[in-house]
N, C-alpha and C positions, 0 to 999 in steps of 0.2 A: 245616497246621491249617485247618479249614474256616472259611468266613466266619462262620457261626453261632457257632462256638467262639470266634472272635476277638472278636465283638461281646459275648459273655458275659464274656470276660476283661476287656474295657473296663469294662463295667457293674459288675463285681465287683472292680475294681482299686483300687489305693491312692489314685489321684487322686480318683476318684469318692467314695471313702470319706471324703474331707475336705469335700465340697461340702455346705454347709448355710447357709440364709438364710431370712428371712421378708420378705414384701412385702405392702403393704396393698391391699385391693380392696373398694370400696363398703362401708365401715364394718366390715369384717372383715379377715382376712388369710389368706395361703397360706403354708405351711411346706414348704420343699424340704430333704430330708435324704438321706443315702445309701440309706435304706430305700425312697425314692421310686424309685430306679433298680433296687434289688434286686427290687422288685415286678415291674418289666418283665422282668428277667432270669428270674425264676421263671415268668412267663407264656410266655417263649420256650421254656424247658425243657419246659413242659407242653403246648406246641403251641397256646397261645391267641394268640400273636403269631408270625407267620412272618418269617423273614429271607431276603430274596431279592436277587439281583443284578438291577438294572433293565435293561430293553432299550430304553426309549424316553424317558428323562428328558433334559431339555436338558443341553447340555454343561457348563453352569455349576452344575448341581444335583448335589451329591455324595451326598446322602442325602435320603430323604423317608419320612415315616410316613403311611400311608393310613388315616385313621379310618373312611372309608367305601370301598366298592369303586369302582374306576374302570376305564373301558374304554379300552384303547389304540386307536391309529389303525387297527390291523389287525383290530380287533373282539374281540381277546382281553381277558380281564378280570384285573385285579389285585385280589385279595380284600381285603376290609376287614381291618384289624388286621395289615397287612403293612408291615414295615420294609424299605425298599429301600435298599441300600447299595452304592455303586460300588466302594469299596475300604476296607480297614481296615489299611493297611500303614504309615501315618505318623501323627504326632501330630495333624495337622490333620484327617485322616480320622477319627480317634478323637473329636476334639472335635465334629465333625458328628454322629457317632453319639450322643454325649451329648445334643446339642441335640434330635435327633429322638426320642430315648428319653424325654425329658421330655414331648413331645407324646403319646407312647404312654401314659405314666403318667397324664396328665390324662384321657385317654380311658378307660383301664382302671378308674381310680378314680372316674370320673364327676364330676370336679371342676368346680364351677361358677365360671367366671371368664371375663371377656371376652377376645376374641382378641388384643387389643393387649397386655394384661398377660401373656397366655400367650407370645406371641412375645418380649416383652421379657425375661421370666424365662428363656426358653430361650437367649437370647443371653448372659445373665449366666452360665449354666452353661457355655456355650462359652468365654467369656472366662476363667472360673475354671480350666477344664481347661487352656487354653493357658498361662496363667500358672503353674499348679502343675506342669506338665510341662516348663517351661523353653523353650517355643517362642518364638523371637525375635519381638518385637512387630511389626516390619515385615511379617512373613509372615501376620499375621492381623488386626491392628487398623488396617486400611488403608482404612476407609470410615467414614462418620459413625455408623452403627449400632454397629459394632464399637468405634469410638473411645469412644462413650458407654458401651458395655458394659464396656470396660476400666476406666473410672472407677468404675463400680459395684463391679467385682471388686477394684479397688485398696482401696476402703474396707472391703470385707468381709475381705480378706486382712489388713489392719491389725488387725482384730478377732481373727482367728484367731491371729495372732502374739502376742497378749497372753496366750494360753493359756487363755482363758475357754472352758469346755466347752459353754456355751450356744449357742443359735442366734441369730445377730445379725440385726438388721434392715438392709435396704438403706438407704443414705443417701438422704434424701428428695429433695434436689436432683438428685443423680445419677440416681435412679430416674425422676424426672419428665422429665429430659432424654432418657433412653433411650427412654421411652415415646413422647415426641414424635418422636424420630428414626425410630423404627419406624413410627409412624402417618403420617409425611409421606413415607415411602419409596414410590416408584411400585410396588414389589412388593406392598405391603400396604394402601395408602391406600383402595382401593375395596372391600376385603373386611373380615372380622372383625378384622383387625389394624390397621385405620385409626383415626385420631383420632375422627372423627365416628361411624363405624359401630361401632367396638369400644369405645374409651375412653368416649365420651359416651353412645352408645345401648346399649352392653352386648352387642353381637352376639357370639356364641360359635361356636367350632368344634363339630363333633359329638363328644359325649362320652357314648357309650352302652355302654361296656364292650366 
């Protein structure tokens, strides 16, 4: 099975079909639902988003969505709207795909939200996928961001288990702790994912479709 087909299987699969939640942003809210990921799958099938194996990502980067084109060190270019995926063979790989697919969805749908909330919501999707596919927690919730995301996921899953077909809100405290954890991380602090740059000043990633 090709990498592209495997990515499509993940986005159209039963775990993604259960992902649904809402979170607040600046007096409004954003809703994540299976259709969010199905939109990305459709874009992949139509050739609007490319799936490629990366050649130059850092060893600790398993997947990356490029909302704008980037130039590799050798001068070659990775086109905008490219989902780079190292592997899709395990549940953790699949969770990374879900994370990056949410970034793709925000770009394709031109969603207006700050980078900190964007990253936090993507980590919630990662945590939900890991929980719903039975991946042992020590294999993924092993850092402060994932630990906080796991708490958001726990609250959401408790709502799912009640059988309510609606779309639940993230827990307010857990969500704020996750946003803070993302914003304080050295990976995100100086960019749109940071507390000052993203959460307070509203800096966004490029969302131009």
